[in-house]
N, C-alpha and C positions, 0 to 999 in steps of 0.2 A: 303356621296359621293355627290359631286356637280352635277354630271351628272348621273341621275338615270337611271335604265334599261328602264323605260318608256320614258325618254328623248331620249335614244338611238333608241327605237322603233319609236318614232315620227320622227327622222331624216330619216328613211327609209320607214316607212309606217304610214304617219300621220293620215289617216282616222281611221285605226284600233287602233292606240294609243288613239285617241280622244274618240272612243267608249268605250275602256277599262277604261279610266280615268273617264268617265261619270258614267259607271256602278259601278265602285269601289267607287266613291263619294256617289252614291245612297245607296249602301250597308252600308257605314259608317254612313250615316244619319238615317238609319232605324234600330234602336235597341230598346230593351225593358229594358234597364238598369234603366230608370227613371219611369217605370210603377209601380203603386201601387200594393202591394201583393193581397189585397182584392179589387176586381173590381166589378162593377155593371154589370148586364147582357148586357146592351147596350155597355159597354166598352169592354166586352169579345168578342162581335161580331166584334168591330173595331180592336181589337188585332188580331183576326183570320184573318181578311182581310189583316192587315199589315204583318202577318206571311206568307200568301200566296204570297204577293207581294215580300217579301224578299226571298222566295224560288225561285221565278221566276227570280229575280236578280242574285241569286247564280248560277242558271243553266246557265243564259246567261254569266255570268262572266267566268264560267268554259268553256263554249263553245268558248269564245274569247281567253282564255288562250290556249286551245287546238289548235285553229287556228293559233295563234302566234307561237307556238312551232313547227309548221310544216314548218315555214319559214326558209330559210338558214341563219345561224348565230344566230338564236334565239331558238335553240333546248332546251336550259336550262333556258329560260326566267322565272325570278322570283323564280328559284329553288336554294337552297343553293349549293355552290360548294363543291364537295366532296373532302375529304383529298387525295384520290388516283389521283385526277386531279391537286390539288394544288402543289403536289410534282414535277410536270413537269414544274413549274415556274422557277426552277433553271436550266439555260442553260449555262450561262457564269460565273461559279463559285458559291460558296455556298451563300445561303440566311440565314441570322441569325435574328431570331425573338426574341426580348427580352421583356418579360413580367415583369411588376413591381407589387409588392405586399407589404403589410404593414410589413411583416416579411423578405422578401428576393426577389431576382430576379431570373428568370429562363431563359435560352437561349435554343431556339429550332433551330435545324440545318436541313436545306433542302439542300441536296447535289446533284449535277448533276448525273443522272443515278441511284440514289438510291431511292428505294421505301419506305424506313423507315425514320421516323423523329427521329433525334438524340436529346439528352437532356443533359444540363449541368446546375447544381444548382450554383447559384451565391449568397452565403449566406451573403456576406459582404456589400451588398448594398440593400437599402430598398426604398419604395416609398417616404418616408420622406427625405431620402438622395437626391433623384432625385429632389424633390421640392426645397430643399436647394441649390442644384447646379444651378438649373434654376434661383432661386432668385439672387444668387451671380452673375451669368452671366448677368442677366437683369439689375442689379444695375450698373454694370460696363459699359454696353452699354448706359444706360441712362446718366451716368456721362460724357461720351464722345460725347453724342448727335448723336449716330450712327443710325439715322433713315432716313437719306436722302442722296442719292448719291450726291457727290461733296463736302461734308463736310470733311475737312482734319482731320486726327487723331492726337490729341495732346498727347504726351506721358505723362503718370503719373504712376510712378512705383507702387503705391498702387493698382491702379485698373488694371494694366496689371498683377500684381501678383495675383489678384483675378481670372482673366481668367486662368492664368497658374495653379493655385490651382485646378480649376474645371477640367482642361484637365488632371492633375495628378491623381485626384480621379477617373476619368473615366478609365484611363489607368490601375491603380492598381487593381480596384475592378471588372471591367467589361471587357474591351478590351483585356488586356493581357491574362487573363484566356481563353477567346474565341480563341485568336490566338494560345495559347498552345494546346487547344483542336483540333484545325484544323491542327496542325503541321506547322503553319506558324511562325517558330521560328528562321529561318536562313535568313540572307540577301542574296538576289539574284540580278543579274543585273536588272536595272530598266525596260528593255524591257521584262523581264520574270516575273514581279511581278504578283501574282495572283489577281484576281478581286473578290470582295465580296459585297454583297448588304445587307444593314441594314434595318430591318423592326422594327421600335421602337414603343412602345405603351405608353400611358399615359404621364406623365411629361418627360419621356425620349425622346420623339419625338422633344423636343426643344433643345437637347444637341448636340454639335459638335463631334460625335464619330470619324469622319474622321481625326480629329486633336488631338486625345487623345495621351498623352505621358507624360513622366517624363523628362522635359526639363533641369533638372540638371544632367542627366546621359546620356552617349552616347548610341546609338542604342536602344532607348527606346521610339520611336515614332511609331504609326501605319503605317505612310506612308513609313517607311523603310521596311515594310513587306508585305503590301497589298494595293491595290487600292480600295477605298470605293465609293459606290454609296448608295442611299436610295430609299425606295419604301413605299408609304403610306399603301398599301394593296397588298397581294400576287396576287390577281386576275388581278391587273394592268399589271403584267408581262406576263400573259398567252397569251393575244392577240398580243403581240409585236413580231416583226420579224426584221431581219437585212435588211436594205434598201440601195442599192448601190447608190453612187453619180455618176452622169453622166451629159451630156448635157441636158437630160430630167429632171433632178432634178432642181427645181426652188427655189432659195433662195430670200426671201423678207427681206430687212433691213430697219428698221424704226428708225429715229433719230430725237430727239428734243434737240437742243443745247440751246434753250431758251424757258422756259415755264413760263407764268405769276404766280407770287407768289411763285416761286421756284428758287433755286440758279442755275446760268447758268452751262451748261455742255459742255464746249468747247472740251472735250475729245471725244465726240460722233462723231465729224467730222473725227478725225483720226481713231476712231474705225470702222466706216463704210468703210473707205478707205482701211483698212486691210482686211475686209471681201470681198470687191469687188476684191481686188488684188488676194486673194487666190482662189476665184471661177472662175477667168478668164480662159476660155477654158476648165474648168472642170465641170461647172454647170451654169445654167441660173441665172441671177442676176438682181433684180430690187430694187429700193430704193424709199422711201417716207421720205422726210425731212422737218422739220419745218412746214410751212403753207400747204404743200402737205399732211401732216400726219393728216388728219381728222379721226374721228372715223369710219365714213362710208367707206372712201377710204381704210383705213387699213383693216377693216373687209372684204371688197370685194376682196382686194389683197391677204389676208390670204387664202381665198378659192381657189385662183388660183395658189398658191405656196405650195411647200412641206415643206420648212423650214421657220421659222420666227426668226429674230433677232431684239429685241426691246431694243433700247438704249434711255432711258428716265427716268423720274421720275415715281414712282408707290406708291401705298398706300394699306394698309390692313385695311378693315373694320371689326372690331371685332364683331360689333353688327349684321352684315349681311354680311357673307363672299362673297356672290354673287355680292355684291357692290364693292368689292375690285377690283382694276383696274390700268390701265396705263394712265398717264396724257399726252394727245395729244394736238394738236393745238386748237381744238374747244371743248374740254371737256375730260371726262374720259371714256376710253374703259373698261368696267367692265366685269366680268365673266358671268353675267347674259346675256349680249348681245352676248358674245362669244358663250355661250352654245345654243343660238338660231339658230346658223349657223350649217351646216353639214360639219364637218371636218373628212375626211376619208383618210386612207393611208398616213398620214403625217409622218414627220421625226423629226427633232430637233427644239425645241423652246429654244432659248437662251435669257434669261430674264436679261439683263444687266441694272438692275434698283437698287431698294432697297426694302427690306422687302418682296421679292417675294417668300421666303420660311419660313415666320414667321407666325405661327398660333395663335390661341386665347388661352391663358393660362386658360381661364374660361371653355373651352371645350377641355381639353388635350387629349381626345380620338378621337376627330374629326381631322383627318389630312387634314384640309381645309386651303388652302392659295393659292396664285396666281399660284405657281408652280404645286401643285396637281390639281388645276382647269384646267390648260393647259394640263396636263396629261389625265385627264378625258374627256377633250374636243376633244382628238384625237391625241395629240402629245406624242408618246411613250417614248421620250427621252427629258429631260428638264435640262438645266443648269440654276441655280438660285442663290440667295444670301440669307443668313440667317439674314444679317443686311446690313447697308449701305456699299457701296464700294467707295474708293477714286477715283475721276474722272480720275486722271492721270494713275491709275493702270489698268482701264478697257480696254484701247486699247491694252496693252501688253498681257493681258489674252486672249482677242478675237483673237489677231494676232496668238498666239501660238496654240490656240484650232483649229482654222480653217486651219492652216498650217498642223496640225497633221491629221485632219479629211479628208482633201483633199488628203493627202498622203495615208491614209488607204483606201479611196475609198468607205466607207460605214459607216452607223450608225445604231444602234439598237441592237447591241450584245456586249455592254460594251465599244465601241469605244469612245463615248463622255466622259465617266467617265475617261478613260485612258488619253484622250487628255487634259481634265481639270487637272488631276493629274500632268502631265508634266508641264502644264502652271503655276500651283500654286507653283511647285518646283522652277521654274525660278523666279517667283515673290518673293518667300521666300529668294532666294539667293540675290535678288537685295535689298530688304528692311530690311532684317534681320529676323531670325527665331522667335524671340520674339516680333516682331511687329504683334501680333495675330490679331488685328483689321483690318489689311490690307489683309491677305491671307486666314484666316480661314473662312470668310463668304461664299466663293464660294463652291457650292456643286452641285452634279449631282443627279438627281432623275429619275428613270425609267430604261429603257434598254439601 
């Protein structure tokens, strides 16, 4: 997790967090692991003194923990979350956790109002299958150079077929059995589609479950039966709540049409115009564009606004995820800088960039990318992209998303996922269902 419990404590009680971190570091550095088994008498005295110091540190650490857990919002600080608490994470439809093993996969179901966790064995898909699917998808994306917004997708049937094959494999072996288990097997009007949240583990976390389907057969796509969102951890949903949009809701839009050493993004101008138009008389609106959008200016404005829309280039740093960030006028706004600020009671973060939901395949169990970083920083609902988006598509998606959200009048209870679902359906209708590189990358994460 990019934002640790200690980081959260520091945002509210910096002095206490500093003390706790200092004592914890002292405890870590005072151990006997490297001490010789047979020690001289003088060494035994030194070890006894070190032991006394360690006991004093442990007492102080426990005292600080006790003090912290008396504070509002920190009652369970550094305690593992109990299963009977996690089941309450499902409020707007089921949460499906899929675990991948060498022999098979298993799905765990957390249903609203149900204290029991359901289970479904998925014997026809293994960890090796997941890695192969990830490899096939990545090969196709690299062939199309889909790593930067603004790059147009050039059709190549061989590589589009590779993406289609991945989506078919996911549908047949994982998604369709899950939908059958949930009883989501009949088409319903789009306004009544159920909402579900995927919590994927290991190499599965890189795969587009929201687009799974057999595209050679009718009525064999997940989006015909359900609206999909993702979550990196169950605990991320526990603290979220629905937040109304009103004149008191403040939306910040950031646009970079031209960034040095990156392709131009003329679509950002139209994109921000759509956001501004939809928020008119319904929410407060501010924008920072081009030279106005410095890292400091954007950070300061993010603290003063509830929602943020970032239309710019971005990058993922696989060596240090905290250095992943958004390319602004004077440099990169990275997750490390974002996490140093205190963001509370935020709403939507719309990351209209590239690679904002791409993790590190070397650390498949760490759901760390720009989108999850924004989630952990305090934005409970995030719209992001799994790979690059075509610049001319971004204004359409933003237009439809904000139109729906302003109509709903709230965000934080599945509304953003639903709005994105409708927007992608329209984009699919415009560019063609099998233009997977155009519509598949858009995803919703969080509540």
